[in-house]
N, C-alpha and C positions, 0 to 999 in steps of 0.2 A: 640569539636565534634559539627557537624551541626545537629540540631534537627528537622528542618522543611524546607519547600520549600522557604519561605521568607528569612531565613538565608542563604540558598544555593545561592539564587539569589543575595543577597547582596555581597557574596564573589566574584561574577563575575564583580562587579564594572562597570555596563553598563551605568551609568549616563552620561558619557562623549561621548558615542558612538552614532552616528547618523544613523546607518544602521539597527541595530536590534531594534525591537519595539514590543509593546503590550505583555509583559510577562504575563503568566498565571500560577498560582500555580496548580500543578497536584493534582487531587482528589484521585488518586489510588496509590499514593506513599507517604511514610513517609516524604521524602524530595525530591522534584523534581519540575521542572517548564518547560514550553515550551515558545518559543519566535519565532517571525517571521522575515523574511527579504525578500525584493523584489528581483527579478532576474534582472541582468544587461541587458540593452537594446541590447548589441552587441552579445549575445550568440545565438546559433541556436534554442533553445527552445523559443517559443513565448507564453506567458501567455494570456488567455482570458481576455478581457477588458470590463469595464463598459462604459456607454455613455460618462462619463467625462474622459475616457482614463486611469483611475486608474486600476491596475491589479486585477483580481479575483483570479488568481493562485499565491500563494506565497510559499516560502520555510519555513518549520517549523522545528525547532530543539527541541527535547525533551532531557532534562538533568535530570538524577536521581543520587542521592547520595546513592550508593548501599551498605548499611551496612550489608546486608545479605551475601555478598560475600567477607567479610574480611577474609584473610588467617591467619591461626593460627601463622605462622612464621613471619608474617608482620602485626601485629595488628594496627600499626599506619598508614597504607596505606589503604584508603577506595577507592574502584573502583568508577569512575564516568562514568556511562553508558549513552551513547549518541546515538541519532538516528536523521536522517534528511529525510524528504519526502516532496513531493509537495501536497498542499492542495488547494481546491476550497473554498473560503470564502462563496460564495452563496450556494453551495451544502452542506456546513456544517450546514446551517440553513434551507434548503429546501430539499424535497425528490428528486427533479429533476430540471433542468433548465425550467423556464417558460418564454419563449421569448416574451410573451404579457405583462410581468411585466416590467415596466420602470426601476426598480432597478436590473434587471437581465442583465448579460453580453450579448452582441449581439450574434446572431446565427453565423454570419460570423467569429467573433473572436474566438468563441468556436471551430468551425470547423477548423480554421487555427491553433489553439493551439493543437488540437488532431492530426493534420497532421504533426506537427513539432517534432523533436527528443525529447523524454521525459527523464528528468533527472532520474538517478537511486535513489531509496530509499536506504540509507546506514545505517548500524549499526556499532557502535563503543563500544563494550562491555568491552574491556580491554585495551584501548589505553591511558587512562588518569586516574590519581589517585589524591586523596587529602591527604596530610600529616597532621595528627592531631598534630604532634609534632612541625613541622615548620610552620603550618598554611598557606601552599601554595599548588598550583596545580603542579603535576609532570607528565611528559610523562612516558610511560612504560620503557623508557631507563633511567629514573631518572633525566631528565633535567627539571628545573623549567620553568613553562609556566603560563601565565596569563589567566584569564577566557575569555577575549576578543580574545586572540590568539587561544584558543581552538575552539571557535565558528567560527572564520574566517577560520581556517584550515579545519573544517568539511564542511563549506559552499563552500570553494574552491574545495574540492574533489567532492562535489555534482555537482557543475557547470561544472567541468572538464569532468564529465561523458557524456556530450553531445558534447564535442569538437571532431572534425573529427579525429584528430590524437591522442591527449592525451586520449580521451574517449575510443578508441580501446584498447590501452594498459591497461587502468584501468579495462575495462570490462573483459578482459582475466584474469587479476590478481584477480579480484573480484570473478569470478567463481572458480578459483583455490583455493582461500582462503576459500570459502564456502564449497567446497568439503573436504578440509583438516580439517576444524574446526568442522563441524557438519553434520551428516547425515540429521538432521532435516532441516537445512538451505536450502539444495538443493531441498528437496521435497516441502517445503513451497513456495519457489520461483517458482517451476514448476507448482504448483497448481494455484498460482496467475496469471501466464502467461496463463495457460489453461483457467481459468475463464474469463480473459480479451479478449483473441483473438479467442477462440472457442465458448464461451457462451455469449460474449458481456456484462460481468458483471464488474462493478467497485467497489472497496472497498475504501470508503472515510475514511481518517484519522480524528482524533478529537484532537484538541490541548489541551483539558482539561484532557485527559487520555492517557496513553501509550499503546494503543490497540495492537500494533505490538508485545508487550512483554506479555500482559495479555490475548489477544484474542479479536476478533472483535465482537461487538454486531450486531444483525440482522439489526438494523437501518443503519449500515454502508455498507450493502451489497445491491447494487442497479443495476437496469437495466434501462439505460437511454434512453429517446426517440430517441436521435440521432443515437443510435445503434440498433433500433428495427423497425419492420414494422408490419402491421396488416394482418393476414391470417385467413380466415374463422371466422372472428369476434374475433380472439385471437391475442393479441400483443405479438410478440416474437422477439428474437434477429435475426438480418440478418444472422449472421454466423451460427446460429442453423438451419435456413432454408437450407443453403448449406449442412450442415452435414446430415440433414434429407433426402434431395434429394439424396445424395450420398449413404446413407444407403438403401433407397428404390431401387435404381438401383442395388446395390450389392446383396440385398436379392432377387430381381427379377431374377437376373442372376443365383443365386444358386437354387431357388425353382420353377421357372416357367418352363413349364406349370404345373398347379396344378391338382391333381386327382379330378375327379368329385365326389361331395358329401362330400368332406372334409370341415372342418371348414373354412380354409382360402378361399377355393373356394366359399363357401356360402357367406362369407363376401364380396368378390369382385363382386359377382353377384347382390348385393344390393347397390345402390348408397348411401342410408342412413347409412347402416352399415359401408361401406367403409369410409364415411366422419367421423363418430363417432370414428372409430378405428384410423384413421389418426390423428384426433384432439387429442385423448387420448395419442397416441405415441408422438406427438409433445409436449404436456404439460409435459409428463414424461422427455423428452429430455431437455426441456427448463427450467423446474422448479425443478424436483426431483433430476436430476443428478447434477446440480450446487449446490443445497443445501447439497447434500452428500459431494461434494468436499469442500464446505465452512466449514462444520462440521469437516471434516478430517483435514483441515488446522488448525482450532482452537485446535483440539486435538494434532496436532504436535507442535503447539506453547506451549501448556501446558506441554508436555513432554520435549520440549527444555528448558523451564524454570526450570523444576524439575532437569534436568541434569545439568544446569548451577549452581544451588544452591548446588548440591551434589559434584561438582568438588572441589578438594583440593585447 
């Protein structure tokens, strides 16, 4: 039996591999580790780069020896839960990009990276197992596989998700699998997409913990300068401004003209009150609503984990 992250890492025999590097033992798992790998130059995704041209964005794979999900009828097979996602090395150590910092990736490279197709974050909860009887890794079909082959297979699928042809086929299959496997998976993905594209929020991964399985801390929930602008002295997401303006137009169409003497009419008659109410509405839309969605996402992650552990 594997008792800790170091023993699990040793089973993967990574010493002879030149692609995966900087393994980190996970602090929130009895036995787990994360490891990094750089993206190939030839794919459509372009990582942000530092002044020395080294990449800021890397692929990180989290691997957990999942003893809590051992099935009663197969006690010798322990699930190996894996996940892969893109991480920013700089943002893992800072709240935001600081382009005046010489150790920060260049603004041009960050903007180019954001504009390129983004690799999918992928979960592999039940694809691989460890046989405590034979002391080997197995696929779900029962085929023997090495630790390096597991990591390479996961990385290949991650990279394929940005391929023009293979990526399309994968994305359709991925959505289909999510819908079939878990109600929670679908809504967690929808919330992440909503937070990113409507509210300009990013959720940073951490290679020391498996946040996507345990829930994300507030420190991972960020509004980056590149995605925001300043309005009335308040910095807000560019996309939120668009949503706010559309809501104003829609509400104006529904309720204007206003009755004289009504509260909304009194507000619009005062420039100060109009500004205060507009700013308050903007803050609610830009701060409160994303926080509610973020909290809901973590709640769904919690229930997904509870469901996973209650499955036979």
